[in-house]
C-alpha positions as CSV (number, residue, x, y, z in Angstrom):
1,M,-115.0,0.6,153.1
2,S,-115.9,-1.1,149.7
3,H,-115.8,-4.3,149.8
4,P,-114.0,-6.9,146.7
5,V,-117.3,-8.0,144.3
6,K,-117.0,-11.5,144.2
7,S,-117.2,-12.6,140.7
8,H,-119.0,-16.3,139.8
9,P,-118.3,-18.7,136.9
10,V,-120.1,-18.0,133.7
11,R,-121.0,-21.8,133.0
12,S,-121.2,-21.4,128.7
13,R,-123.9,-24.0,127.9
14,P,-122.4,-26.6,125.0
15,V,-123.3,-25.7,121.6
16,E,-125.6,-28.1,120.5
17,L,-124.7,-28.9,116.7
18,R,-127.8,-30.0,114.3
19,R,-127.2,-31.8,111.1
20,V,-127.9,-29.2,108.6
21,T,-129.9,-31.0,105.4
22,A,-130.1,-30.2,102.4
23,R,-134.3,-30.0,101.4
24,P,-136.6,-29.5,104.1
25,V,-137.3,-32.1,107.1
26,K,-140.7,-31.2,107.2
27,S,-143.5,-33.5,105.8
28,H,-145.8,-32.2,103.6
29,P,-148.2,-35.6,102.7
30,V,-150.0,-34.0,100.2
31,E,-146.5,-32.8,98.5
32,D,-144.6,-36.3,98.9
33,A,-147.6,-37.7,97.2
34,G,-147.7,-35.6,94.0
35,L,-144.2,-36.1,94.0
36,L,-144.3,-39.6,94.4
37,A,-146.3,-40.2,91.6
38,L,-145.0,-37.8,88.6
39,R,-141.5,-40.1,89.8
40,A,-142.5,-42.9,89.2
41,G,-144.3,-42.2,85.7
42,V,-141.8,-40.4,84.6
43,G,-138.9,-43.1,86.0
44,G,-141.6,-45.9,84.5
45,I,-141.7,-44.5,80.9
46,L,-137.9,-44.0,81.0
47,I,-136.8,-47.8,82.1
48,A,-139.8,-49.5,78.8
49,H,-137.9,-47.5,76.5
50,G,-134.9,-48.0,77.2
51,C,-135.2,-51.9,78.0
52,Q,-136.3,-51.6,74.9
53,K,-132.3,-50.2,73.5
54,L,-131.0,-52.7,76.1
55,F,-133.7,-55.9,75.8
56,G,-135.6,-56.0,72.9
57,W,-138.8,-55.8,75.1
58,F,-142.0,-54.0,74.8
59,G,-141.5,-53.7,71.1
60,G,-138.0,-52.5,71.0
61,H,-135.7,-54.0,68.9
62,G,-132.8,-54.3,71.5
63,L,-128.6,-53.4,71.0
64,R,-128.3,-54.8,68.1
65,G,-131.5,-53.1,66.0
66,T,-131.2,-50.0,68.1
67,A,-127.3,-49.6,67.1
68,T,-127.6,-49.4,63.2
69,A,-130.4,-47.2,63.5
70,F,-127.7,-45.1,65.8
71,E,-125.4,-45.6,62.6
72,G,-127.9,-44.3,61.0
73,M,-128.9,-41.5,61.7
74,G,-124.9,-40.4,62.4
75,F,-124.5,-41.4,65.9
76,K,-121.5,-43.5,64.9
77,P,-120.0,-45.8,66.7
78,G,-123.6,-46.9,66.7
79,L,-123.3,-50.2,69.6
80,P,-122.0,-47.9,72.5
81,S,-124.5,-45.3,71.7
82,A,-127.2,-47.2,72.5
83,V,-126.1,-48.6,75.2
84,A,-125.3,-45.3,76.6
85,A,-128.8,-43.7,75.7
86,G,-130.7,-47.5,77.0
87,A,-128.3,-47.1,80.5
88,G,-129.5,-43.8,80.2
89,E,-132.7,-44.1,79.9
90,A,-133.9,-47.7,82.0
91,G,-131.1,-46.7,84.9
92,G,-132.2,-42.7,86.1
93,G,-135.0,-44.1,85.1
94,A,-135.2,-47.1,88.4
95,L,-133.5,-44.1,90.4
96,L,-136.3,-41.9,89.4
97,A,-139.1,-43.9,90.9
98,L,-136.9,-45.0,94.3
99,G,-136.1,-42.0,94.9
100,L,-132.2,-42.5,95.1
101,G,-129.3,-40.3,93.8
102,T,-132.6,-38.1,92.3
103,P,-130.1,-35.4,90.7
104,L,-127.5,-37.5,88.8
105,A,-130.8,-39.9,87.6
106,A,-132.8,-36.7,86.3
107,A,-129.7,-35.2,84.7
108,A,-128.4,-38.5,83.6
109,A,-132.6,-38.9,82.5
110,S,-132.8,-36.0,81.0
111,G,-129.7,-35.3,78.9
112,T,-130.5,-38.8,77.2
113,M,-133.6,-36.6,75.9
114,I,-131.8,-33.5,75.1
115,A,-129.9,-35.8,72.5
116,A,-133.2,-36.9,71.5
117,A,-135.6,-33.3,71.1
118,G,-132.0,-33.0,69.2
119,V,-132.8,-35.7,66.3
120,H,-136.9,-34.6,66.3
121,F,-135.8,-30.9,66.0
122,P,-135.9,-31.0,62.3
123,A,-139.5,-32.3,62.4
124,G,-141.2,-29.4,64.3
125,F,-142.6,-28.8,68.1
126,F,-145.4,-31.4,68.0
127,A,-144.4,-35.2,67.5
128,Q,-147.5,-36.5,65.3
129,A,-145.3,-34.8,62.5
130,G,-142.3,-36.5,64.8
131,G,-141.7,-33.9,66.7
132,Y,-139.5,-33.1,69.7
133,E,-142.7,-32.8,72.2
134,Y,-142.5,-36.1,73.9
135,V,-138.6,-35.9,74.1
136,A,-138.6,-32.3,75.7
137,L,-141.5,-33.3,77.9
138,L,-139.7,-36.2,79.9
139,S,-136.5,-34.0,79.5
140,L,-138.4,-31.2,81.7
141,S,-140.1,-33.2,83.9
142,S,-136.8,-35.2,84.8
143,A,-134.8,-31.7,85.3
144,T,-137.9,-30.4,87.0
145,L,-137.0,-33.3,90.0
146,A,-133.4,-32.7,89.7
147,L,-134.6,-29.0,90.9
148,T,-137.4,-30.2,93.8
149,G,-136.5,-33.1,95.2
150,P,-138.2,-36.7,95.3
151,G,-139.6,-35.7,98.5
152,A,-140.1,-37.2,102.3
153,W,-141.3,-40.9,100.4
154,S,-138.0,-41.6,98.3
155,V,-134.4,-43.7,99.9
156,D,-132.4,-40.3,99.4
157,R,-134.4,-39.7,102.3
158,L,-133.8,-42.4,104.4
159,L,-130.0,-41.8,104.0
160,G,-130.7,-38.3,105.0
161,Y,-130.4,-36.4,101.6
162,R,-126.2,-36.9,101.5
163,L,-126.5,-37.6,97.8
164,N,-129.4,-35.2,97.1
165,Q,-128.2,-31.9,97.6
166,P,-128.5,-28.7,95.5
167,W,-124.7,-28.6,93.9
168,I,-125.5,-31.8,93.1
169,S,-128.4,-30.9,91.3
170,V,-127.3,-27.9,90.2
171,A,-124.0,-29.7,88.3
172,G,-125.9,-32.5,87.0
173,I,-128.2,-30.5,84.8
174,V,-125.2,-28.7,83.7
175,A,-122.7,-31.2,83.3
176,S,-125.7,-33.3,80.9
177,A,-126.3,-30.3,78.6
178,V,-123.0,-29.8,78.0
179,A,-122.1,-33.9,77.4
180,A,-125.6,-33.6,75.4
181,T,-124.4,-30.9,73.3
182,A,-121.4,-32.3,72.2
183,V,-122.9,-35.4,71.3
184,L,-125.5,-33.3,69.0
185,K,-122.7,-31.4,67.3
186,V,-120.3,-34.7,66.6
187,R,-123.4,-36.0,64.9
188,E,-123.8,-33.0,63.1
189,R,-120.3,-33.5,61.4
190,T,-120.6,-37.2,61.2
191,L,-124.1,-35.8,58.8
192,A,-122.2,-33.6,56.9
193,A,-119.5,-35.3,56.2
194,R,-122.0,-38.3,54.4
195,A,-123.9,-36.0,52.5
196,G,-121.1,-34.4,51.2
197,A,-119.1,-38.0,50.1
198,P,-118.9,-39.2,46.8
199,A,-122.2,-41.0,45.1
200,Q,-120.7,-44.4,45.7
201,E,-120.3,-46.9,42.3
202,G,-120.5,-50.7,41.8
203,P,-122.8,-52.9,41.7
204,H,-124.4,-51.5,45.2
205,A,-125.0,-48.7,43.9
206,A,-128.7,-49.4,43.1
207,A,-129.2,-51.3,46.3
208,T,-127.9,-47.8,48.6
209,Q,-129.8,-44.9,45.7
210,E,-132.6,-43.5,47.6
211,P,-136.1,-43.1,45.6
212,S,-136.0,-39.2,44.9
213,Q,-132.7,-39.2,43.8
214,G,-133.8,-42.4,40.5
215,A,-133.9,-45.7,42.5
216,P,-135.6,-48.2,40.4
217,V,-139.1,-49.1,41.4
218,A,-140.2,-51.7,42.4
219,E,-141.5,-54.3,40.3
220,G,-143.1,-58.0,40.2
221,P,-145.4,-59.9,43.1
222,H,-143.7,-57.5,45.3
223,A,-144.3,-54.0,44.2
224,A,-147.7,-53.6,45.8
225,A,-146.6,-53.5,49.2
226,Q,-144.5,-50.6,48.7
227,E,-145.3,-46.8,48.4
228,P,-145.0,-44.1,46.1
229,G,-142.5,-43.1,46.9
230,Q,-141.2,-44.8,49.7
231,G,-138.7,-46.8,50.4
232,A,-139.6,-48.7,53.1
233,P,-142.8,-51.4,52.7
234,A,-144.7,-50.3,53.8
235,G,-146.6,-50.8,57.0
236,Q,-142.1,-51.1,58.2
237,R,-141.1,-48.1,60.7
238,P,-139.5,-46.0,60.3
239,S,-136.3,-46.3,62.7
240,E,-136.7,-49.3,60.8
241,T,-134.6,-48.1,58.4
242,G,-132.7,-45.7,59.5
243,T,-134.0,-42.5,58.9
244,P,-134.4,-40.1,62.3
245,G,-138.2,-40.9,62.7
246,G,-137.4,-41.9,66.4
247,L,-133.8,-42.3,68.4
248,G,-133.7,-46.0,67.8
249,G,-137.7,-46.7,67.3
250,V,-138.4,-46.0,71.1
251,E,-139.2,-42.3,70.8
252,G,-140.3,-41.5,67.3
253,G,-142.9,-39.2,66.9
254,G,-145.0,-41.1,70.1
255,T,-146.3,-43.6,68.0
256,E,-144.3,-46.3,70.7
């Protein structure tokens, strides 16, 4: 006679739910120190350039001067363009240095530098010739921080990396690249329309005529201050004449 088998109730263990973070929780002090140094360096440079545009600090031109230069380079309207560029640099740089919202901050800074690189592109690569070397380095460094994250020594770490998700990094970089490309396309159309405009006539035509098109040579006691073949006095910065030597006189050729 077989005895019935007693069944024992199976106790299921409670499933422990762990919050999955976007970045590794384990801290590597050497890597974190390197990321902090990179954030502080890139962020500090961007803050300085942004303050030049927005407030005229560190030898900058301020909003009015930057807006005038932007108008001359084809970024219209100049004032909103100057505000956007200055805020992207100063704000993005500050957030990068803090490690707060790193993907979005890096994307804003990278997009601003992409637009600046488009201005410098005709001058070639190297910065001493007015090329895009310097701004391209800032753009690449910012985009790299968006992909690597800020490290453990950051405000994002204190917030549990809520603002530092991988999808935010990718979306931010793509959006900034698209926005910068659109801005440069509008600038190209503005410059093309300006080049195709009929020559100005009237009493102010000579004042706006370029030297290469037969502008009168300066005469009088101030003639010696003018370099041959140039319409601006020696010592005057290219950005002050509205030429594309630098985006608002800040990133021009690495001279500042």
